[in-house]
C-alpha positions as CSV (number, residue, x, y, z in Angstrom):
1,Q,12.2,-5.6,2.5
2,Y,15.5,-4.0,1.4
3,H,17.4,-5.0,-1.7
4,H,20.9,-3.8,-1.4
5,V,22.7,-2.6,-4.6
6,T,25.9,-0.7,-5.2
7,K,25.8,3.1,-5.5
8,E,26.5,2.7,-9.3
9,E,23.6,0.2,-9.7
10,F,21.3,2.5,-7.7
11,K,22.2,5.5,-9.9
12,K,21.6,3.5,-13.1
13,M,18.3,2.2,-11.8
14,N,17.2,5.8,-10.8
15,D,18.3,7.1,-14.2
16,D,16.3,4.4,-15.9
17,G,13.2,5.3,-14.0
18,K,13.0,2.1,-12.0
19,F,11.8,3.8,-8.8
20,L,8.5,5.3,-7.7
21,E,10.4,7.6,-5.3
22,V,13.9,8.0,-4.1
23,A,15.4,9.6,-1.0
24,E,18.8,10.0,0.6
25,S,19.1,9.6,4.3
26,W,22.3,9.7,6.4
27,G,24.5,9.1,3.4
28,D,22.5,6.2,2.0
29,S,20.2,6.2,-1.0
30,Y,16.7,4.6,-0.8
31,G,14.1,4.0,-3.5
32,T,10.8,2.2,-3.9
33,S,11.1,-0.2,-6.8
34,K,8.3,-0.1,-9.4
35,E,9.1,-3.7,-10.3
36,E,8.8,-4.9,-6.7
37,I,5.4,-3.2,-6.3
38,E,4.2,-4.8,-9.5
39,R,5.5,-8.2,-8.4
40,I,3.6,-7.9,-5.1
41,K,0.4,-6.9,-6.9
42,G,1.0,-9.8,-9.3
43,D,1.0,-12.2,-6.3
44,N,-2.5,-10.9,-5.4
45,K,-1.1,-9.0,-2.4
46,I,-1.5,-5.4,-1.3
47,P,1.9,-3.6,-1.2
48,Y,2.9,-2.0,2.1
49,I,5.6,0.6,1.8
50,E,7.6,1.9,4.8
51,V,9.1,5.3,4.1
52,D,10.0,8.5,5.9
53,F,8.1,11.7,5.5
54,N,10.0,12.7,2.3
55,G,9.4,9.3,0.8
56,A,5.7,9.6,1.4
57,N,5.7,13.0,-0.2
58,G,7.4,11.4,-3.2
59,L,4.7,8.7,-3.4
60,K,1.7,11.1,-3.0
61,S,1.0,10.9,-6.7
62,I,0.0,7.2,-6.5
63,A,-3.3,5.9,-5.2
64,A,-2.5,4.9,-1.6
65,N,-3.4,5.3,2.0
66,F,-0.7,7.0,4.1
67,V,-0.2,6.2,7.8
68,F,2.1,8.2,10.1
69,L,3.5,6.4,13.1
70,Y,4.0,8.8,16.0
71,P,6.3,8.2,18.9
72,P,4.5,8.3,22.2
73,S,6.6,11.3,23.3
74,I,9.7,13.2,22.3
75,E,11.5,11.8,25.3
76,E,10.7,8.2,24.2
77,L,11.8,9.2,20.6
78,R,15.2,10.3,22.0
79,R,15.5,7.1,24.0
80,R,14.7,4.9,20.9
81,I,17.1,6.7,18.6
82,A,19.9,6.6,21.3
83,N,19.3,2.8,21.8
84,R,19.5,1.9,18.1
85,T,22.5,3.9,17.0
86,E,26.0,4.5,18.1
87,D,26.1,8.0,16.6
88,T,28.4,10.8,17.5
89,E,26.7,13.4,19.7
90,E,26.4,15.7,16.6
91,L,24.8,13.1,14.4
92,F,22.4,12.0,17.3
93,K,21.2,15.6,17.6
94,K,20.7,15.8,13.9
95,R,18.6,12.6,13.9
96,I,16.5,14.0,16.8
97,E,16.0,17.3,15.0
98,L,14.9,15.6,11.8
99,A,12.5,13.3,13.7
100,I,10.9,16.2,15.5
101,K,10.6,18.1,12.2
102,E,8.9,15.1,10.6
103,V,6.4,14.9,13.4
104,E,5.6,18.6,13.0
105,L,5.3,18.2,9.2
106,A,3.0,15.2,9.6
107,N,0.8,17.2,12.1
108,N,0.2,19.7,9.3
109,A,0.1,17.4,6.3
110,V,-3.2,16.2,4.7
111,L,-1.3,13.4,3.1
112,F,-1.5,11.2,6.2
113,T,-5.1,10.2,6.5
114,N,-4.3,7.8,9.3
115,R,-2.1,8.2,12.4
116,I,-1.0,5.7,14.9
117,T,0.9,6.2,18.1
118,N,3.6,3.5,18.5
119,D,3.6,3.3,22.3
120,D,3.5,-0.5,22.3
121,L,4.9,-2.4,19.3
122,E,2.3,-5.2,19.4
123,K,-0.6,-2.8,19.8
124,A,0.7,-0.6,16.9
125,E,1.1,-3.7,14.7
126,A,-2.5,-4.8,15.5
127,Q,-3.8,-1.3,14.8
128,I,-2.0,-1.3,11.4
129,C,-3.5,-4.7,10.5
130,T,-7.0,-3.6,11.5
131,L,-6.6,-0.4,9.5
132,I,-5.4,-2.4,6.4
133,E,-8.4,-4.8,6.8
134,A,-10.8,-1.8,7.1
135,L,-9.3,0.1,4.2
136,Y,-9.0,-2.8,1.8
137,F,-11.8,-5.1,3.0
138,Q,-13.4,-5.7,-0.4
139,E,-10.0,-6.0,-2.2
140,L,-8.7,-8.5,0.4
141,K,-11.9,-10.6,0.0
142,E,-11.6,-10.5,-3.8
143,K,-7.9,-11.6,-3.6
144,R,-8.9,-14.5,-1.4
145,G,-11.5,-15.5,-4.0
146,E,-14.5,-14.2,-2.0
147,D,-16.9,-11.4,-2.6
148,Y,-18.5,-9.3,0.0
149,E,-22.0,-10.7,-0.4
150,S,-20.9,-14.3,-0.1
151,T,-18.7,-13.4,2.9
152,A,-21.5,-11.5,4.6
153,A,-24.0,-14.4,3.9
154,K,-21.5,-16.9,5.3
155,A,-20.9,-14.8,8.4
156,E,-24.7,-14.5,8.9
157,E,-25.1,-18.2,8.5
158,D,-22.3,-19.0,10.9
159,N,-23.9,-16.5,13.4
160,K,-27.2,-18.3,13.1
161,K,-25.6,-21.7,13.6
162,S,-23.8,-20.4,16.7
163,E,-27.0,-18.9,18.1
164,A,-28.9,-22.2,17.4
165,G,-26.1,-24.1,19.1
166,E,-26.3,-21.9,22.1
167,K,-30.1,-22.3,22.3
168,E,-29.7,-26.1,22.0
169,K,-27.1,-26.1,24.9
170,E,-29.5,-24.0,27.0
171,K,-32.3,-26.5,26.3
172,E,-30.0,-29.4,27.4
173,K,-29.1,-27.6,30.6
174,E,-32.8,-27.1,31.3
175,K,-33.5,-30.8,30.8
176,E,-30.7,-31.7,33.1
177,K,-32.0,-29.4,35.8
178,E,-35.5,-30.9,35.4
179,K,-34.0,-34.4,35.8
180,E,-32.1,-33.4,38.9
181,K,-35.3,-32.0,40.5
182,S,-37.2,-35.2,40.0
């Protein structure tokens, strides 16, 4: 979520150390607010930060899991950039060059421990959610007021009930078949 501030406010916030990282992109300044991250954590949530390659590099000193979203192809990348901007030809070329450079940097970076190809938005979102669940399973359970043991025990109990219910249904079907035969 973006919080827009004036250039003067941004400069003061940066000078006061209010950001985890800052970056400039296409004439605009961006920063990840320390206060916002703490607010999210205070709400018992796990912060999810969307940044470009340089932003991720600026955040590498914090304990985090970094995911790089790849375009399905360079041709698709070009199409997506062309569709979302009304840039001059020169600026369009610069955006493409930067995007290709970021893909190359990500290919060689150990920072990104997880990589997802965004060839289908819904599929990519599902993969990100699955990844977050896998990476933060225990933390998510604790935030929901559950611990792993009780969650596992409940899942096992639910599974047994489900199996017992299926066996009961099978027995009922057998009884009905027997009645039909007689």
